C-alpha positions, -999 to +999 in steps of 0.1 A: +527-691+382+496-712+374+466-701+393+438-725+401+415-695+408+414-657+407+436-641+432+426-607+448+454-584+460+441-555+479+451-526+502+433-504+528+439-471+541+421-464+575+417-439+604+444-459+624+456-495+628+433-510+653+406-532+635+384-531+667+385-492+668+394-477+634+376-475+602+385-477+565+388-447+543+400-462+511+400-497+496+418-507+463+420-542+447+434-559+418+417-592+408+442-613+389+422-638+369+431-674+359+437-663+324+461-633+334+436-605+330+433-579+358+400-564+370+406-533+391+385-514+417+391-484+442+371-463+463+374-437+491+352-447+520+332-425+544+344-437+579+314-417+594+339-402+619+367-376+619+400-389+605+429-383+630+456-358+618+482-384+621+464-408+597+459-379+572+496-372+575+502-407+561+475-413+534+465-376+527+427-384+528+409-356+546+375-354+562+363-333+531+373-360+508+359-389+527+326-372+533+318-373+496+324-410+494+300-440+500+300-455+533+313-492+538+277-504+542+269-491+507+302-505+493+299-541+511+279-559+484+304-547+456+333-556+479+321-590+486+311-596+449+348-587+439+363-612+465+339-640+456+356-673+449+391-659+450+422-665+471+435-632+489+469-614+489+486-583+498+516-568+517+511-573+554+476-586+548+477-609+576+487-584+601+466-555+589+444-555+558+427-588+564+417-583+601+406-547+594+384-557+564+369-588+583+360-564+614+346-538+592+324-560+571+311-578+602+301-544+616+279-538+587+265-574+588+284-585+556+310-608+568+336-620+545+335-658+543+370-671+546+361-708+543+385-725+519+403-692+510+439-691+508+460-660+518+495-651+504+513-622+521+541-605+500+557-590+534+561-625+549+577-639+518+600-608+518+610-611+554+616-648+552+637-648+521+655-614+528+660-617+567+663-583+585+696-592+602+724-569+613+744-586+586+720-579+558+717-541+570+755-539+572+757-553+537+729-529+523+739-496+541+778-501+541+784-522+511+806-547+531+801-582+545+799-585+583+830-604+597+825-622+630+788-618+631+774-624+668+807-613+683+796-584+704+824-561+696+820-566+659+782-562+661+785-530+681+808-514+655+787-525+626+754-513+643+771-478+647+783-479+610+747-488+599+732-461+618+756-434+605+750-446+569+712-443+574+714-408+586+735-400+556+714-419+532+681-405+543+690-368+546+679-345+518+664-371+496+639-356+472+603-366+476+605-376+510+608-361+546+642-356+559+654-381+585+663-360+615+700-351+620+700-350+657+694-374+684+663-359+698+646-360+664+658-396+659+646-406+692+612-394+683+613-413+651+621-446+667+598-439+699+570-461+692+564-478+724+556-464+759+573-492+778+602-514+771+580-545+762+556-526+741+526-534+762+516-497+757+524-476+727+519-441+715+486-432+700+483-395+690+505-386+720+486-407+745+497-440+759+474-467+745+472-505+752+486-530+726+471-561+743+441-575+759+404-566+759+414-528+757+437-530+729+437-498+712+422-476+739+442-451+757+453-454+792+433-424+801+400-439+785+404-472+802+408-455+836+374-438+829+357-470+817+371-497+843+395-481+869+395-515+886+414-529+857+441-502+860+443-509+898+449-546+890+476-538+865+493-515+892+496-544+914+505-571+888+543-566+889+551-599+877+534-591+844+555-559+838+570-538+865+572-509+843+535-510+831+526-515+869+545-483+877+528-464+848+493-475+859+500-466+896+509-432+884+478-428+862+456-436+891+472-405+907+464-386+877+500-386+862+500-400+827+530-408+804+544-379+784+563-384+748+596-369+753 
């Protein structure tokens, strides 16, 4: 591939996934130059706040480790220098790394200028060229082609076969946590959303908004900040009857509990 200008691939670790609320704890990048040479940079970042245990469990960066690192305000000039004049890339960069970095740099008054930059996302390419369909999953996990795809009977049987193959494949694999072997454990593994539409999701055991002006904040927090908003949602059954019921219960002091 011929590059017209340098290409920077980068990755972030953070206190969470919400650009409006969370903070970067590590940044690493590789600048691929037009001549093929690579320039690398990585640093821990002091988020100036505690790192949630759920985040530490993923990236293993502790408060003690981050406390010794420079803040993003200190690192921002170097980061902007390394991005200067380059296009950007990463894996899920559009959905996570880019909005997170933009929000963080804006907070320290060092915004990232995106004028004229092009962005490539390896995850988007992966998903477009390797669609995550039942047929592909059946071929990958079961080693067979799915006949009569989109026939409900065939799809139901294939889904069960894929599930059983997943449980077998991911049990007892060295170097990674076991996939649960019981339905309760698998339920917890798959249980990301509080409601069926995903308007609320789980954040450290609390129901949190995934939309709107309070995206990333917990239901309990929003009730304290603006109870009128929760009251409005509790009456807005056309938006989501399930969310309306959850909000109505929250107004009475009953909050969702993860099963």
